[in-house]
N, CA and C atoms as an extended XYZ file, in Angstrom:
294
Properties=species:S:1:pos:R:3:atomname:S:1:resname:S:1:resid:I:1 pbc="F F F"
N         6.847      -33.284      -24.113 N   MET     1
C         7.995      -33.528      -24.810 CA  MET     1
C         7.671      -34.340      -26.058 C   MET     1
N         8.067      -34.003      -27.268 N   ALA     2
C         7.784      -34.768      -28.490 CA  ALA     2
C         8.762      -35.785      -28.734 C   ALA     2
N         8.201      -36.950      -29.131 N   SER     3
C         9.143      -38.050      -29.291 CA  SER     3
C         8.360      -38.946      -30.383 C   SER     3
N         9.170      -39.915      -30.907 N   ASP     4
C         8.621      -40.749      -31.888 CA  ASP     4
C         7.694      -41.831      -31.226 C   ASP     4
N         7.771      -41.867      -29.884 N   SER     5
C         6.915      -42.869      -29.246 CA  SER     5
C         5.434      -42.504      -29.392 C   SER     5
N         5.257      -41.300      -29.872 N   ASN     6
C         3.786      -40.825      -30.075 CA  ASN     6
C         3.319      -41.219      -31.366 C   ASN     6
N         4.182      -41.951      -32.144 N   ASP     7
C         3.651      -42.363      -33.498 CA  ASP     7
C         2.550      -43.271      -33.397 C   ASP     7
N         1.643      -43.116      -34.266 N   VAL     8
C         0.417      -43.904      -34.372 CA  VAL     8
C         0.652      -45.051      -35.508 C   VAL     8
N        -0.071      -46.133      -35.306 N   GLU     9
C         0.186      -47.263      -36.247 CA  GLU     9
C         0.223      -46.986      -37.653 C   GLU     9
N        -0.719      -46.073      -38.013 N   ASP    10
C        -0.929      -45.826      -39.510 CA  ASP    10
C         0.047      -44.833      -40.037 C   ASP    10
N         1.213      -44.384      -39.357 N   GLY    11
C         2.211      -43.570      -39.728 CA  GLY    11
C         2.005      -42.210      -39.285 C   GLY    11
N         0.916      -41.879      -38.658 N   ALA    12
C         0.614      -40.557      -38.167 CA  ALA    12
C         1.345      -40.319      -36.790 C   ALA    12
N         1.626      -39.231      -36.562 N   VAL    13
C         2.249      -38.765      -35.338 CA  VAL    13
C         1.374      -37.804      -34.545 C   VAL    13
N         1.536      -37.980      -33.232 N   SER    14
C         0.634      -37.053      -32.289 CA  SER    14
C         1.535      -36.145      -31.527 C   SER    14
N         0.830      -35.005      -31.068 N   CYS    15
C         1.518      -34.064      -30.237 CA  CYS    15
C         1.407      -34.569      -28.764 C   CYS    15
N         2.572      -34.528      -28.075 N   ALA    16
C         2.629      -34.963      -26.753 CA  ALA    16
C         1.984      -34.035      -25.744 C   ALA    16
N         1.721      -32.804      -26.230 N   HIS    17
C         1.198      -31.714      -25.332 CA  HIS    17
C        -0.346      -31.794      -25.379 C   HIS    17
N        -0.921      -31.946      -26.610 N   CYS    18
C        -2.344      -31.828      -26.696 CA  CYS    18
C        -2.909      -33.043      -27.436 C   CYS    18
N        -2.178      -34.008      -27.778 N   GLU    19
C        -2.543      -35.201      -28.424 CA  GLU    19
C        -3.152      -35.069      -29.713 C   GLU    19
N        -3.039      -33.922      -30.381 N   GLU    20
C        -3.523      -33.727      -31.855 CA  GLU    20
C        -2.695      -34.558      -32.737 C   GLU    20
N        -3.336      -35.175      -33.694 N   THR    21
C        -2.641      -36.122      -34.495 CA  THR    21
C        -2.400      -35.569      -35.957 C   THR    21
N        -1.114      -35.826      -36.501 N   PHE    22
C        -0.755      -35.243      -37.738 CA  PHE    22
C        -0.268      -36.415      -38.699 C   PHE    22
N        -0.327      -36.304      -39.959 N   GLU    23
C         0.064      -37.249      -40.958 CA  GLU    23
C         1.563      -37.293      -41.025 C   GLU    23
N         2.209      -36.261      -40.951 N   LYS    24
C         3.756      -36.216      -41.061 CA  LYS    24
C         4.356      -35.547      -39.884 C   LYS    24
N         5.535      -36.062      -39.625 N   ARG    25
C         6.337      -35.535      -38.524 CA  ARG    25
C         6.581      -34.009      -38.657 C   ARG    25
N         6.749      -33.497      -39.909 N   GLU    26
C         7.067      -32.076      -40.113 CA  GLU    26
C         5.841      -31.281      -39.788 C   GLU    26
N         4.582      -31.800      -39.960 N   GLU    27
C         3.467      -31.160      -39.519 CA  GLU    27
C         3.371      -30.997      -38.107 C   GLU    27
N         3.698      -32.055      -37.379 N   ARG    28
C         3.624      -32.141      -35.865 CA  ARG    28
C         4.762      -31.041      -35.389 C   ARG    28
N         5.890      -31.132      -36.009 N   ASP    29
C         6.959      -30.278      -35.537 CA  ASP    29
C         6.550      -28.744      -35.770 C   ASP    29
N         6.042      -28.357      -36.819 N   GLU    30
C         5.505      -27.070      -37.184 CA  GLU    30
C         4.488      -26.782      -36.008 C   GLU    30
N         3.596      -27.619      -35.704 N   HIS    31
C         2.521      -27.357      -34.615 CA  HIS    31
C         3.083      -27.178      -33.209 C   HIS    31
N         4.189      -27.972      -32.928 N   LEU    32
C         4.882      -27.785      -31.695 CA  LEU    32
C         5.509      -26.474      -31.529 C   LEU    32
N         6.053      -26.013      -32.659 N   ARG    33
C         6.719      -24.648      -32.598 CA  ARG    33
C         5.705      -23.556      -32.506 C   ARG    33
N         4.577      -23.754      -33.245 N   GLU    34
C         3.642      -22.532      -33.227 CA  GLU    34
C         2.650      -22.616      -32.070 C   GLU    34
N         2.189      -23.720      -31.764 N   ALA    35
C         1.070      -23.787      -30.692 CA  ALA    35
C         1.687      -24.039      -29.241 C   ALA    35
N         2.802      -24.541      -29.149 N   HIS    36
C         3.381      -24.798      -27.869 CA  HIS    36
C         4.804      -24.122      -27.505 C   HIS    36
N         5.315      -23.450      -28.624 N   ASN    37
C         6.534      -22.789      -28.441 CA  ASN    37
C         7.670      -23.798      -28.108 C   ASN    37
N         7.591      -24.972      -28.669 N   VAL    38
C         8.534      -26.037      -28.443 CA  VAL    38
C         9.442      -26.353      -29.722 C   VAL    38
N        10.652      -26.408      -29.393 N   ASP    39
C        11.665      -26.919      -30.589 CA  ASP    39
C        11.875      -28.343      -30.552 C   ASP    39
N        11.242      -29.147      -31.316 N   PRO    40
C        11.257      -30.516      -31.356 CA  PRO    40
C        12.739      -31.130      -31.559 C   PRO    40
N        13.545      -30.445      -32.163 N   GLU    41
C        14.896      -30.726      -32.372 CA  GLU    41
C        15.775      -30.572      -30.966 C   GLU    41
N        15.344      -29.818      -30.175 N   GLU    42
C        15.972      -29.637      -29.039 CA  GLU    42
C        15.420      -30.437      -27.760 C   GLU    42
N        14.880      -31.488      -28.000 N   GLY    43
C        14.322      -32.400      -27.018 CA  GLY    43
C        13.100      -31.846      -26.316 C   GLY    43
N        12.456      -30.964      -26.900 N   GLY    44
C        11.104      -30.483      -26.216 CA  GLY    44
C        11.387      -29.212      -25.404 C   GLY    44
N        12.509      -28.588      -25.491 N   GLU    45
C        12.693      -27.318      -24.645 CA  GLU    45
C        11.884      -26.252      -25.495 C   GLU    45
N        11.507      -25.205      -24.752 N   THR    46
C        10.733      -24.155      -25.435 CA  THR    46
C        11.906      -23.347      -26.116 C   THR    46
N        11.517      -22.478      -26.946 N   ALA    47
C        12.579      -21.582      -27.610 CA  ALA    47
C        13.086      -20.630      -26.617 C   ALA    47
N        12.147      -20.165      -25.700 N   GLU    48
C        12.696      -19.149      -24.740 CA  GLU    48
C        13.653      -19.818      -23.686 C   GLU    48
N        13.351      -20.987      -23.330 N   LYS    49
C        14.205      -21.717      -22.324 CA  LYS    49
C        15.588      -21.919      -23.094 C   LYS    49
N        15.609      -22.364      -24.304 N   ALA    50
C        16.799      -22.623      -25.036 CA  ALA    50
C        17.639      -21.424      -25.211 C   ALA    50
N        17.034      -20.257      -25.548 N   ALA    51
C        17.710      -19.015      -25.652 CA  ALA    51
C        18.322      -18.648      -24.327 C   ALA    51
N        17.603      -18.722      -23.238 N   ALA    52
C        17.965      -18.447      -21.865 CA  ALA    52
C        19.222      -19.273      -21.450 C   ALA    52
N        19.104      -20.508      -21.739 N   ALA    53
C        20.205      -21.325      -21.477 CA  ALA    53
C        21.572      -20.911      -22.138 C   ALA    53
N        21.399      -20.553      -23.343 N   ASP    54
C        22.453      -20.085      -24.178 CA  ASP    54
C        23.074      -18.885      -23.586 C   ASP    54
N        22.249      -17.945      -23.234 N   SER    55
C        22.769      -16.641      -22.732 CA  SER    55
C        23.409      -16.863      -21.292 C   SER    55
N        22.868      -17.773      -20.498 N   GLU    56
C        23.415      -18.054      -19.229 CA  GLU    56
C        24.736      -18.790      -19.397 C   GLU    56
N        24.901      -19.626      -20.280 N   ALA    57
C        26.151      -20.400      -20.467 CA  ALA    57
C        27.190      -19.323      -21.096 C   ALA    57
N        26.787      -18.380      -21.854 N   ALA    58
C        27.831      -17.347      -22.208 CA  ALA    58
C        28.208      -16.534      -21.094 C   ALA    58
N        27.270      -16.191      -20.114 N   GLY    59
C        27.701      -15.407      -19.097 CA  GLY    59
C        28.413      -16.042      -17.926 C   GLY    59
N        28.397      -17.379      -17.931 N   SER    60
C        29.117      -18.129      -16.856 CA  SER    60
C        30.409      -18.588      -17.130 C   SER    60
N        31.037      -17.927      -18.209 N   THR    61
C        32.465      -18.356      -18.626 CA  THR    61
C        33.458      -17.959      -17.684 C   THR    61
N        33.145      -17.149      -16.637 N   GLY    62
C        34.047      -16.557      -15.519 CA  GLY    62
C        34.426      -15.283      -15.935 C   GLY    62
N        33.937      -14.324      -15.253 N   SER    63
C        34.277      -12.963      -15.469 CA  SER    63
C        35.058      -12.506      -14.179 C   SER    63
N        35.904      -11.618      -14.567 N   ILE    64
C        36.916      -11.045      -13.341 CA  ILE    64
C        36.257       -9.649      -13.037 C   ILE    64
N        36.105       -9.586      -11.785 N   THR    65
C        35.583       -8.200      -11.369 CA  THR    65
C        36.652       -7.339      -10.906 C   THR    65
N        36.539       -6.132      -11.086 N   GLU    66
C        37.661       -5.158      -10.667 CA  GLU    66
C        37.618       -4.933       -9.103 C   GLU    66
N        38.577       -5.173       -8.425 N   GLU    67
C        38.621       -4.960       -6.939 CA  GLU    67
C        39.053       -3.425       -6.586 C   GLU    67
N        38.101       -2.947       -5.842 N   THR    68
C        38.276       -1.633       -5.402 CA  THR    68
C        38.383       -1.486       -3.940 C   THR    68
N        38.898       -0.323       -3.463 N   ASN    69
C        38.963       -0.135       -2.044 CA  ASN    69
C        37.676       -0.350       -1.312 C   ASN    69
N        36.529       -0.281       -2.015 N   GLN    70
C        35.259       -0.549       -1.389 CA  GLN    70
C        34.861       -2.112       -1.374 C   GLN    70
N        35.700       -2.948       -2.110 N   SER    71
C        35.605       -4.332       -2.008 CA  SER    71
C        35.765       -4.930       -0.593 C   SER    71
N        34.842       -5.833       -0.120 N   PRO    72
C        35.008       -6.383        1.243 CA  PRO    72
C        36.434       -7.162        1.364 C   PRO    72
N        36.918       -7.663        0.234 N   SER    73
C        38.281       -8.328        0.276 CA  SER    73
C        39.443       -7.413        0.428 C   SER    73
N        39.171       -6.204        0.247 N   ALA    74
C        40.391       -5.157        0.230 CA  ALA    74
C        40.789       -5.090        1.665 C   ALA    74
N        42.264       -5.103        1.946 N   ALA    75
C        42.704       -4.963        3.206 CA  ALA    75
C        42.417       -3.616        3.812 C   ALA    75
N        41.931       -3.586        5.059 N   GLU    76
C        41.853       -2.383        5.842 CA  GLU    76
C        43.229       -1.838        6.191 C   GLU    76
N        43.313       -0.463        6.481 N   PRO    77
C        44.509       -0.040        6.872 CA  PRO    77
C        45.219       -0.709        8.026 C   PRO    77
N        44.537       -1.192        8.954 N   GLY    78
C        45.205       -1.879       10.237 CA  GLY    78
C        45.571       -3.232        9.734 C   GLY    78
N        45.254       -3.720        8.610 N   GLU    79
C        45.547       -5.102        8.162 CA  GLU    79
C        46.704       -5.082        7.181 C   GLU    79
N        47.245       -3.996        6.853 N   ALA    80
C        48.243       -3.892        5.884 CA  ALA    80
C        49.539       -4.471        6.435 C   ALA    80
N        50.387       -5.040        5.485 N   ALA    81
C        51.573       -5.683        5.847 CA  ALA    81
C        52.508       -4.756        6.449 C   ALA    81
N        53.306       -5.199        7.466 N   GLY    82
C        54.338       -4.541        8.178 CA  GLY    82
C        53.746       -3.597        9.314 C   GLY    82
N        54.760       -3.141       10.177 N   PRO    83
C        54.383       -2.353       11.345 CA  PRO    83
C        53.844       -1.036       11.048 C   PRO    83
N        53.012       -0.431       11.683 N   ALA    84
C        52.456        0.820       11.479 CA  ALA    84
C        53.584        1.853       12.115 C   ALA    84
N        53.484        3.121       11.586 N   GLY    85
C        54.497        4.041       12.110 CA  GLY    85
C        54.390        4.322       13.541 C   GLY    85
N        53.212        4.029       14.284 N   SER    86
C        53.110        4.332       15.673 CA  SER    86
C        53.385        3.079       16.519 C   SER    86
N        53.845        1.928       15.938 N   ASP    87
C        54.145        0.838       16.618 CA  ASP    87
C        55.599        1.056       17.379 C   ASP    87
N        55.688        0.715       18.699 N   ASP    88
C        56.992        0.678       19.348 CA  ASP    88
C        57.581       -0.689       19.245 C   ASP    88
N        58.450       -0.772       18.249 N   THR    89
C        59.094       -2.060       18.113 CA  THR    89
C        60.518       -1.713       18.042 C   THR    89
N        61.347       -2.696       18.617 N   ASP    90
C        62.844       -2.469       18.723 CA  ASP    90
C        63.381       -3.371       17.648 C   ASP    90
N        63.958       -2.909       16.614 N   PRO    91
C        64.527       -3.790       15.638 CA  PRO    91
C        65.712       -4.599       16.120 C   PRO    91
N        66.317       -4.269       17.296 N   ASP    92
C        67.382       -5.002       17.721 CA  ASP    92
C        67.087       -6.018       18.827 C   ASP    92
N        65.946       -6.611       18.781 N   LEU    93
C        65.542       -7.523       19.881 CA  LEU    93
C        66.376       -8.737       20.002 C   LEU    93
N        67.062       -9.060       18.817 N   ASP    94
C        67.720      -10.291       18.854 CA  ASP    94
C        69.170      -10.161       19.516 C   ASP    94
N        69.643       -8.956       19.683 N   HIS    95
C        70.854       -8.566       20.418 CA  HIS    95
C        70.794       -8.523       21.920 C   HIS    95
N        71.743       -9.036       22.694 N   ASP    96
C        71.737       -8.795       23.992 CA  ASP    96
C        72.824       -7.702       24.458 C   ASP    96
N        72.391       -6.755       24.989 N   ASP    97
C        73.212       -5.511       25.368 CA  ASP    97
C        73.956       -5.672       26.518 C   ASP    97
N        73.836       -6.748       27.333 N   SER    98
C        74.571       -6.917       28.639 CA  SER    98
C        76.130       -7.213       28.538 C   SER    98
């Protein structure tokens, strides 16, 4: 990771990856981008990691999937609400016929 802690006393800056020394921070930043594929403004992340993080964040905003009859959460015919046509139920169970 590139940081200003790698600054040398005479104003030069060094690369945290290969310890190469540069007279200006801009030269070091260019070196980091070209030689190590690191974006110094992103805290040392590689350009690919930063791009992947951006695309993952965009994809994790919550997508709604379409539920079909093939979905495991879809109710089976035997789990449907209400009695099936073959059930022997007496709707007048509350009444006493005696």
